C-alpha positions as CSV (number, residue, x, y, z in Angstrom):
1,M,-254.2,74.0,63.5
2,T,-255.5,73.1,59.8
3,F,-259.0,72.4,59.1
4,L,-257.7,68.7,58.0
5,N,-256.1,68.2,61.3
6,I,-259.3,69.2,62.9
7,V,-261.1,66.8,61.0
8,K,-258.7,63.9,62.1
9,I,-259.1,64.6,65.6
10,I,-263.0,64.2,65.4
11,V,-262.6,61.1,63.5
12,R,-260.7,59.3,66.1
13,K,-263.0,60.6,68.7
14,N,-266.3,59.6,66.8
15,N,-266.2,56.4,64.8
16,F,-269.6,57.3,63.0
17,L,-267.4,59.7,60.8
18,P,-266.1,57.6,58.0
19,K,-262.1,57.7,57.5
20,L,-263.0,57.9,53.8
21,L,-263.9,61.7,54.7
22,I,-260.1,62.2,55.3
23,V,-259.2,60.7,51.9
24,I,-261.5,62.8,50.2
25,L,-260.6,66.0,52.1
26,S,-256.8,65.0,51.4
27,I,-257.5,64.7,47.7
28,G,-259.4,67.9,47.7
29,T,-256.5,69.8,49.5
30,S,-254.0,68.5,47.0
31,Y,-256.1,69.0,44.1
32,G,-256.5,72.7,45.1
33,F,-252.7,73.0,45.5
34,I,-252.2,71.4,42.1
35,A,-254.7,73.9,40.7
36,A,-252.9,77.0,42.1
37,K,-249.7,75.7,40.6
38,E,-251.5,75.3,37.3
39,K,-252.7,78.9,37.0
40,A,-249.0,79.9,37.0
41,K,-247.8,77.4,34.4
42,A,-246.4,78.5,30.9
43,L,-248.5,79.3,28.1
44,G,-248.3,77.0,25.1
45,N,-246.3,77.4,21.8
46,E,-249.7,78.8,20.3
47,Y,-248.6,82.1,21.2
48,F,-245.6,82.0,19.3
49,P,-245.1,85.2,17.5
50,Y,-244.1,84.4,14.2
51,Y,-245.1,81.8,11.6
52,L,-243.3,80.9,8.2
53,N,-246.1,80.1,6.1
54,K,-248.0,83.3,6.6
55,T,-247.7,86.7,5.0
56,M,-249.1,89.4,7.5
57,I,-250.4,92.6,6.5
58,Y,-250.7,95.5,8.8
59,N,-252.2,98.8,8.6
60,S,-249.5,101.5,9.7
61,P,-249.0,105.1,9.6
62,F,-246.6,104.5,6.8
63,G,-249.3,102.5,4.7
64,D,-249.6,98.9,4.5
65,A,-246.6,96.8,6.1
66,I,-246.3,93.4,4.6
67,T,-244.4,91.1,6.9
68,K,-242.7,88.0,6.0
69,V,-240.4,85.6,8.2
70,T,-237.8,83.3,7.3
71,L,-235.9,80.8,9.3
72,N,-232.2,79.9,8.4
73,N,-229.9,78.0,10.9
74,G,-231.7,78.8,13.9
75,V,-232.2,82.7,13.1
76,Y,-235.5,84.2,12.2
77,T,-235.5,87.2,9.8
78,V,-238.5,89.2,10.1
79,K,-239.1,91.7,7.1
80,S,-241.8,94.3,7.2
81,D,-241.8,96.5,4.0
82,G,-243.9,99.3,2.7
83,A,-243.8,101.7,-0.1
84,K,-241.9,104.2,2.1
85,F,-240.4,102.2,4.8
86,A,-238.4,98.9,5.7
87,Y,-238.1,97.5,9.0
88,H,-235.8,94.3,9.2
89,L,-235.2,92.3,12.4
90,E,-233.0,89.3,13.0
91,L,-233.7,87.1,16.1
92,S,-231.9,84.4,17.4
93,S,-233.6,81.1,18.7
94,S,-232.5,79.5,21.7
95,G,-233.9,77.7,24.9
96,N,-234.3,81.3,26.1
97,G,-236.8,82.3,23.3
98,L,-236.2,84.9,20.6
99,E,-233.5,87.5,20.9
100,I,-232.7,90.3,18.9
101,K,-229.2,90.3,17.0
102,K,-229.7,93.0,14.4
103,I,-232.1,95.6,13.3
104,Y,-232.2,97.6,9.8
105,Q,-234.6,100.3,9.2
106,K,-235.1,102.9,6.2
107,F,-237.6,105.6,5.6
108,V,-238.3,107.4,2.4
109,L,-239.0,111.0,3.5
110,L,-239.1,112.7,0.2
111,A,-238.8,111.5,-3.3
112,F,-235.0,111.8,-3.3
113,I,-234.5,111.8,0.5
114,T,-233.8,108.2,2.3
115,K,-232.7,107.7,5.8
116,E,-231.5,104.3,7.0
117,N,-230.2,103.0,10.4
118,S,-228.4,99.8,11.4
119,V,-228.2,98.8,14.6
120,S,-226.4,95.6,16.6
121,F,-225.7,94.7,20.1
122,N,-222.8,93.6,22.3
123,R,-225.0,90.5,23.0
124,P,-228.6,89.4,22.1
125,V,-231.5,91.4,23.5
126,P,-234.3,89.1,24.9
127,R,-237.5,90.1,22.7
128,F,-239.8,87.1,23.4
129,P,-238.5,85.1,26.4
130,V,-240.1,81.6,27.0
131,P,-241.8,80.3,28.5
132,F,-244.5,82.9,28.4
133,T,-246.0,82.9,31.9
134,E,-248.5,85.6,33.1
135,G,-246.8,88.3,35.3
136,K,-243.2,87.1,34.1
137,T,-240.8,90.0,34.0
138,W,-237.2,90.4,32.8
139,A,-234.4,92.8,32.6
140,W,-231.2,93.3,30.5
141,S,-228.8,95.9,29.7
142,G,-225.8,96.1,27.0
143,I,-224.3,98.2,24.5
144,E,-226.1,99.3,21.2
145,Y,-224.0,100.0,18.2
146,A,-225.9,102.3,15.4
147,N,-224.1,103.9,12.6
148,G,-220.6,103.9,14.1
149,D,-222.0,105.2,17.6
150,S,-222.3,103.2,20.7
151,E,-224.4,103.7,23.9
152,M,-226.0,101.8,26.8
153,V,-229.4,100.7,26.7
154,Y,-231.7,99.1,29.2
155,V,-234.5,96.8,28.6
156,T,-237.3,95.5,30.8
157,G,-240.3,93.5,29.9
158,K,-243.4,92.0,31.5
159,I,-246.1,89.5,30.2
160,A,-249.2,91.7,30.9
161,G,-251.7,88.8,30.6
162,I,-254.6,88.0,28.1
163,E,-256.5,90.8,26.6
164,K,-259.3,91.2,24.3
165,V,-258.0,93.4,21.2
166,T,-259.9,94.3,18.0
167,V,-258.1,95.1,14.8
168,P,-259.1,95.3,11.1
169,A,-258.6,91.4,10.5
170,G,-261.0,90.7,13.4
171,Q,-261.3,90.3,17.5
172,Y,-258.6,88.2,19.2
173,E,-257.9,87.0,22.9
174,A,-254.6,87.9,22.7
175,L,-251.4,87.8,24.8
176,K,-250.1,91.3,25.9
177,I,-246.5,92.0,26.3
178,E,-245.0,95.2,27.1
179,T,-241.2,96.2,26.6
180,T,-239.5,99.2,27.6
181,F,-236.1,100.5,26.0
182,K,-234.2,103.2,27.9
183,H,-231.0,105.0,27.0
184,D,-228.4,107.0,28.6
185,D,-229.3,110.6,29.1
186,A,-232.8,109.8,27.0
187,G,-236.5,109.0,27.9
188,T,-238.1,105.5,27.7
189,N,-239.7,104.0,24.7
190,T,-242.4,101.4,25.1
191,V,-243.3,98.7,22.7
192,T,-246.4,96.7,23.4
193,D,-247.3,93.5,21.3
194,W,-250.4,91.5,21.2
195,I,-249.9,87.9,20.1
196,A,-253.0,85.9,19.2
197,P,-253.0,82.1,19.5
198,D,-252.0,80.4,16.2
199,V,-252.0,83.6,14.4
200,G,-248.8,85.6,15.6
201,I,-248.6,89.4,16.3
202,V,-252.0,91.2,15.6
203,K,-251.2,94.5,17.1
204,V,-248.0,96.6,17.9
205,K,-248.0,99.9,19.9
206,I,-244.9,102.1,19.9
207,E,-244.8,104.9,22.4
208,I,-241.6,107.2,21.7
209,N,-240.5,109.3,24.6
210,G,-236.8,108.8,24.3
211,G,-233.8,108.4,21.9
212,G,-232.0,105.4,20.5
213,L,-233.2,103.2,17.4
214,I,-237.0,104.1,18.2
215,G,-236.3,107.8,18.9
216,F,-234.5,107.7,15.4
217,I,-238.3,107.4,14.1
218,R,-239.5,110.6,16.0
219,S,-236.5,112.8,15.0
220,L,-237.2,112.1,11.4
221,L,-241.0,111.8,11.2
222,G,-242.4,113.6,14.5
223,Y,-244.4,110.5,15.7
224,D,-244.9,110.0,19.4
225,E,-246.9,106.9,18.9
226,I,-247.0,104.3,16.2
227,V,-249.6,101.5,15.9
228,F,-249.4,98.6,13.6
229,E,-252.7,96.5,13.4
230,L,-253.4,93.3,11.4
231,K,-255.4,93.7,8.4
232,E,-255.2,90.6,6.5
233,I,-253.4,87.1,6.4
234,V,-252.2,85.6,3.3
235,Y,-251.3,82.1,3.1
C-alpha cells in the first residue's frame, strides 16, 4: 500500500485532517514523477558540435589545427588544416543528428613524402546522434571503403555525461561523448569528444589500438594517442 493510500484512509476516519492534504500530497507525488522524467530529458541545441561563424584553432601533435565549418544543402563540411596535415569531414544533417559521409586525411611525413587517405561508407555513420541524453548509447555496422579496399566496421557510442575540462582556451563544463570504431581482425579505436555549450568541440582524444582509418595514423606516425585541445576562437 502506498503512503498516499494510507493517508486517504486516515482522512476518512479522522475528519480533523483536511482533505487539502491529499491534494498537496498528490501534487507533490506528481511533481516528483515529472522531476524524475526531467532528469532524463534531452539536452539543448547549445551542445551542437559545430558553428559556421567561428574559426577554431586547436593544439595538436602536428602543430596548430585550424578548423572551419561550412554548410551546403544539409551537408556540413569540417576542414581541419595544419602545416603538415589535413583532415576533412563531410557530415549529413538529418532528424537523427550528424552522420559521417566521407573522410579525407593527408599527412606530410618529410619534405617530399605525402600520404593521403580517402574513406566513404555504404551508409552514413552516426557521429553525433540527437537528441543528446545522458546515458544514451547507439550502435552501427557497415562497410568502409578506403583507397580501393573495403572492410566491415562496427561503431558504438555513448553520452558519458557532463564533465569539467580544462584546455588552453579556458575551462568548460562539457558534454562528453565516447565513440569506438572496430574493424574485422583489428583492435578498437576510441574517439572521445568534449562539447562545451555555445562553443562547440573543445577537446578530442583519439586512442589508437586498431586498424582502419584511425589506425592509418599510427602506421604512418607511430602515435598511440592523439589529443586536440582548443587554443583560440576567431570570429
